[in-house]
TORLO-380703 format. One record per residue: residue number from 0; residue in three letters; chain; x, y negated, z of N, C-alpha, C in turn. Coordinates in steps of 0.02 Angstrom, whole numbers. Atoms other than C-alpha are relative to their C-alpha. Layout:
N
NUM, Ala, A, X, Y, Z, X, Y, Z, X, Y, Z
...
This chain:
144
0, Met, A, 26, 69, 7, 5089, 2776, 11269, 73, -44, 0
1, Lys, A, -42, 39, -4, 5233, 2651, 11235, -10, -58, 44
2, Gln, A, -3, 52, -49, 5284, 2537, 11369, 19, -72, -17
3, Val, A, -13, 71, 26, 5287, 2348, 11343, 65, -22, 61
4, Pro, A, -75, 12, -27, 5468, 2283, 11388, -31, -61, 53
5, Val, A, 16, 46, -40, 5454, 2161, 11539, 57, -67, -17
6, Leu, A, -55, 69, -7, 5530, 1982, 11537, 37, -16, 40
7, Asn, A, -31, 21, -41, 5662, 1943, 11616, -23, -74, 50
8, Pro, A, 26, 56, -26, 5595, 1814, 11745, 47, -57, 11
9, Leu, A, -60, 50, -10, 5763, 1722, 11749, 13, -32, -83
10, Ala, A, -4, 17, 88, 5755, 1697, 11545, 8, -84, -1
11, Ala, A, -2, 76, 16, 5805, 1498, 11505, -52, -5, -50
12, Phe, A, 53, 24, 58, 5684, 1507, 11343, -43, 66, -7
13, Pro, A, 52, -69, 20, 5546, 1636, 11365, -62, -20, -29
14, Asp, A, 46, 17, 32, 5428, 1542, 11270, 11, 26, -85
15, Ala, A, -12, -33, 86, 5417, 1654, 11096, -18, -33, -57
16, Thr, A, 25, 54, 61, 5325, 1517, 11002, 59, -55, -6
17, His, A, -44, 53, 26, 5480, 1385, 11023, 68, 10, 19
18, Arg, A, -66, -28, 23, 5650, 1424, 10949, 22, -56, 37
19, Pro, A, -40, 55, -30, 5772, 1316, 11071, 47, -26, -45
20, Ala, A, -31, 21, 29, 5893, 1200, 11006, 67, 17, 36
21, Asp, A, -60, 0, -57, 6071, 1201, 11051, 16, -44, 41
22, Ser, A, 2, 53, -52, 6060, 1046, 11131, -42, 2, 60
23, Glu, A, 31, 7, -66, 5935, 1114, 11250, 42, 52, 52
24, Leu, A, -38, -42, -39, 6068, 1236, 11322, 24, -18, 64
25, Pro, A, -28, 21, -69, 6159, 1133, 11437, -33, -24, 43
26, Ala, A, 52, 17, -46, 6000, 1061, 11529, -15, 89, 34
27, Ala, A, 35, -71, -22, 5942, 1254, 11536, 48, 37, 62
28, Leu, A, -48, -33, -36, 6115, 1319, 11612, 1, -39, 43
29, Gly, A, -24, 31, -50, 6141, 1184, 11720, 73, -3, 10
30, Arg, A, -69, -12, -26, 6320, 1187, 11815, 45, 48, -40
31, Ala, A, -29, -76, 36, 6343, 1363, 11723, 15, -16, -67
32, Phe, A, -22, 29, 69, 6362, 1272, 11556, 88, -19, -6
33, Ala, A, -67, 12, 8, 6538, 1204, 11591, 41, 33, -22
34, Pro, A, -38, -59, 37, 6639, 1354, 11566, -9, 20, -59
35, Leu, A, 39, -19, 69, 6526, 1410, 11427, 12, -37, -53
36, Gly, A, -17, 30, 27, 6536, 1263, 11351, 65, -17, -21
37, Gln, A, -67, -8, 22, 6724, 1263, 11342, 11, 50, -47
38, Val, A, -14, -52, 45, 6736, 1431, 11282, -42, -8, -75
39, Leu, A, 51, 8, 75, 6581, 1393, 11127, 68, -56, -34
40, Glu, A, -40, 61, 38, 6703, 1236, 11089, 60, 21, -26
41, Arg, A, -62, -24, 30, 6867, 1325, 11068, -15, 51, -49
42, Leu, A, 18, -53, 46, 6782, 1462, 10973, -33, -46, -71
43, Arg, A, 17, 37, 61, 6691, 1325, 10865, 57, -56, -39
44, Ala, A, -48, 30, 23, 6856, 1225, 10844, 62, 53, -44
45, Ala, A, -59, -40, 29, 6964, 1378, 10801, -30, 25, -68
46, His, A, 31, -25, 66, 6844, 1467, 10676, -75, -37, -2
47, Pro, A, 65, 49, 20, 6719, 1332, 10612, -59, 52, -61
48, Asp, A, 43, -48, 33, 6658, 1476, 10502, -62, 43, 33
49, Val, A, 21, -35, -47, 6578, 1563, 10664, -70, -25, -5
50, Thr, A, 73, 22, -5, 6377, 1536, 10648, -48, 22, 70
51, Arg, A, 44, -14, -55, 6239, 1533, 10773, -68, 9, -5
52, Glu, A, 60, -21, 8, 6083, 1613, 10774, -41, 15, 61
53, Trp, A, 51, -10, -56, 5925, 1610, 10900, -36, 50, -32
54, Lys, A, 44, -50, -11, 5838, 1765, 10924, -44, 15, 44
55, Tyr, A, 28, 14, -54, 5695, 1792, 11013, -13, 99, 28
56, Ser, A, 0, -54, -36, 5696, 1965, 11140, -69, 11, 39
57, Pro, A, 36, -11, -64, 5545, 2033, 11234, 12, 10, 72
58, Arg, A, -49, -40, -66, 5668, 2089, 11375, 30, -70, 19
59, Ser, A, -60, 62, -29, 5783, 1914, 11381, -21, -66, -37
60, Gly, A, 14, 54, 18, 5685, 1790, 11282, 39, -19, -58
61, Trp, A, -35, 24, 54, 5778, 1663, 11161, 69, 20, 29
62, His, A, -81, -27, -19, 5972, 1729, 11158, 26, -32, -60
63, Gln, A, -42, 18, 94, 6104, 1667, 11015, 53, 57, 8
64, Ile, A, -59, -40, 35, 6206, 1788, 10912, 50, -40, -39
65, Leu, A, -43, 29, 36, 6361, 1720, 10851, 50, 54, -47
66, Ser, A, -50, -46, 38, 6444, 1795, 10702, 34, -50, -70
67, Arg, A, -40, 3, 30, 6570, 1783, 10577, -24, 47, -79
68, Lys, A, 24, -14, 68, 6500, 1800, 10389, -60, 59, 32
69, Lys, A, 44, -43, -16, 6390, 1965, 10436, 22, 46, 37
70, Arg, A, -22, -35, -55, 6488, 2030, 10573, -17, -31, 73
71, Arg, A, 13, 30, -66, 6431, 1994, 10762, 52, 15, 45
72, Ile, A, -64, 11, -49, 6550, 1916, 10875, -22, 7, 69
73, Leu, A, 24, -27, -69, 6459, 1911, 11042, -64, -29, -13
74, Tyr, A, 68, 24, -14, 6290, 1876, 11121, -3, -55, 42
75, Leu, A, 8, 41, -58, 6247, 1743, 11227, -84, -10, 35
76, Val, A, 74, -2, -39, 6089, 1772, 11340, -18, -71, 56
77, Pro, A, -3, 41, -47, 6051, 1608, 11417, -59, 3, 64
78, Leu, A, 54, -19, -34, 5970, 1633, 11585, 1, -68, 48
79, Arg, A, 4, 67, -27, 5903, 1469, 11706, 65, 6, 46
80, Gly, A, -62, 1, -44, 6068, 1416, 11796, 55, 39, -26
81, Gly, A, -64, -49, 28, 6172, 1551, 11715, -11, 19, -69
82, Phe, A, 15, -22, 62, 6199, 1649, 11567, 46, 83, 2
83, Arg, A, -28, -71, 19, 6248, 1832, 11498, 60, -9, -61
84, Leu, A, -31, 5, 56, 6392, 1821, 11379, 37, 86, -33
85, Met, A, -5, -83, 19, 6427, 2004, 11294, 42, -21, -72
86, Leu, A, -39, 11, 54, 6550, 2054, 11158, 29, 80, 13
87, Val, A, -13, -79, -8, 6599, 2249, 11103, 77, -13, -41
88, Leu, A, -73, -3, 39, 6786, 2269, 11064, 20, 61, -21
89, Gly, A, -25, -85, 32, 6847, 2427, 10952, 77, 10, 40
90, Asp, A, -53, -40, -48, 7013, 2513, 11024, 58, -46, -21
91, Arg, A, -53, 31, 27, 7129, 2410, 10915, 0, -69, 32
92, Ala, A, 5, 60, -23, 7066, 2251, 10976, 32, -8, 78
93, Ile, A, -19, -20, -71, 7081, 2340, 11163, 75, -9, 7
94, Glu, A, -80, -2, -3, 7271, 2370, 11121, 25, -67, -9
95, Ser, A, -49, 48, 12, 7320, 2203, 11076, -18, -40, 53
96, Leu, A, -3, 28, -72, 7251, 2128, 11236, 49, 15, 24
97, Ala, A, -56, -15, -59, 7373, 2235, 11339, 73, -48, -20
98, Ala, A, -59, 32, 15, 7506, 2136, 11248, -1, -84, 6
99, Gly, A, 8, 74, -8, 7425, 1952, 11273, 9, -16, 56
100, Pro, A, -8, 42, -52, 7433, 1826, 11389, -32, 11, 56
101, Cys, A, 45, -17, -71, 7288, 1879, 11495, -12, 75, -5
102, Ala, A, 5, -62, 5, 7347, 2048, 11487, -26, 42, 79
103, Arg, A, 33, -15, -72, 7322, 2076, 11672, -68, 0, 23
104, Gln, A, 88, 27, 6, 7145, 1992, 11693, -23, 54, -49
105, Thr, A, 33, -29, 30, 7092, 2101, 11553, 4, 75, 21
106, Arg, A, -7, -68, -28, 7157, 2263, 11631, -57, -2, 52
107, Lys, A, 46, -12, -41, 7053, 2233, 11775, -84, -23, -44
108, Leu, A, 65, -13, 35, 6893, 2188, 11654, -8, 60, -35
109, Leu, A, 2, -78, 27, 6931, 2365, 11583, -32, 37, 49
110, Lys, A, 8, -39, -67, 6897, 2432, 11746, -74, 11, -5
111, Thr, A, 39, 8, -19, 6732, 2365, 11741, -59, 15, -61
112, Ala, A, 24, -10, 49, 6680, 2383, 11557, -29, 87, -24
113, Lys, A, 19, -73, 16, 6566, 2510, 11482, 19, 26, -65
114, Arg, A, -15, -37, 53, 6625, 2632, 11342, -48, 11, -30
115, Tyr, A, 55, -26, 46, 6507, 2656, 11191, 51, 40, -67
116, Pro, A, -30, -36, 67, 6547, 2761, 11030, 24, -63, -39
117, Glu, A, -9, 70, 45, 6553, 2573, 10938, 64, -25, 33
118, Gly, A, -61, 32, -46, 6687, 2516, 11075, -32, -14, 70
119, Thr, A, 0, 3, -71, 6709, 2451, 11234, -62, -71, 25
120, Ala, A, 43, 53, -12, 6582, 2319, 11298, 1, -33, 75
121, Phe, A, -4, 57, -56, 6610, 2159, 11403, -60, -38, 21
122, Ser, A, 48, 53, -20, 6483, 2060, 11502, 38, -52, 39
123, Leu, A, -7, 56, -32, 6520, 1883, 11579, -48, -27, 20
124, Thr, A, 52, 54, -11, 6429, 1794, 11679, 33, -75, 33
125, Gln, A, -39, 58, -44, 6442, 1614, 11762, 64, 12, 49
126, Glu, A, -51, -34, -67, 6522, 1721, 11922, 67, 24, -32
127, Thr, A, -71, -37, 22, 6654, 1810, 11814, 33, -36, -72
128, Ile, A, -29, 24, 61, 6696, 1706, 11665, 66, -47, 10
129, Asp, A, -65, 43, 3, 6870, 1628, 11639, 9, -12, -72
130, Val, A, 7, 10, 63, 6884, 1538, 11494, 45, 24, -33
131, Ala, A, -77, -44, 28, 7071, 1597, 11443, -17, 53, -14
132, Val, A, -2, -70, 19, 7021, 1771, 11457, -65, 13, -42
133, Ala, A, 43, -18, 39, 6857, 1763, 11365, 17, -34, -72
134, Gly, A, -37, 12, 68, 6950, 1668, 11226, 44, 34, -30
135, Ala, A, -37, -50, 38, 7070, 1802, 11219, -29, 74, -28
136, Leu, A, 40, -56, 22, 6923, 1926, 11209, -15, -15, -65
137, Ile, A, 15, 20, 72, 6861, 1831, 11077, 37, 10, -52
138, Glu, A, -52, 6, 57, 7010, 1809, 10972, 33, 79, -11
139, Ala, A, -25, -63, 6, 7054, 1992, 10990, -63, 43, -62
140, Lys, A, 41, -21, 41, 6884, 2035, 10914, -5, -21, -65
141, Leu, A, -7, 24, 74, 6900, 1919, 10770, 69, 23, -32
142, Ala, A, -69, -30, 17, 7076, 1987, 10737, -1, 55, -17
143, His, A, -20, -73, 31, 7037, 2164, 10724, -77, 27, -11
């Protein structure tokens, strides 16, 4: 018998029938939106071709997938008062980070990142996000 997934009680947008608008994100995240907003604005300014799409998951509620053409760049899971920002980088992107301006910080992140066959998964939250480091991770992803 298949088990029904349990919705995260902190999901910012749990109602499957109401697709949120981008304008609802700041209110849902509260103070946690400030650094995330900076990351998203930098991404939008540097890469206007990146698109945002809302998807519903029975585990996390509504979340956003940011893509460039058909390539997924990152996932944003909004939580009440917080968020989880996730992206997967390949080996070439990881190598490029070692020579970048945030090399020391990314080395620390690599210690906690999970390795998968498709790459290294990074997960940033309102407590762990650094705007410069998040930008470096995204740029490495886009470049490789």
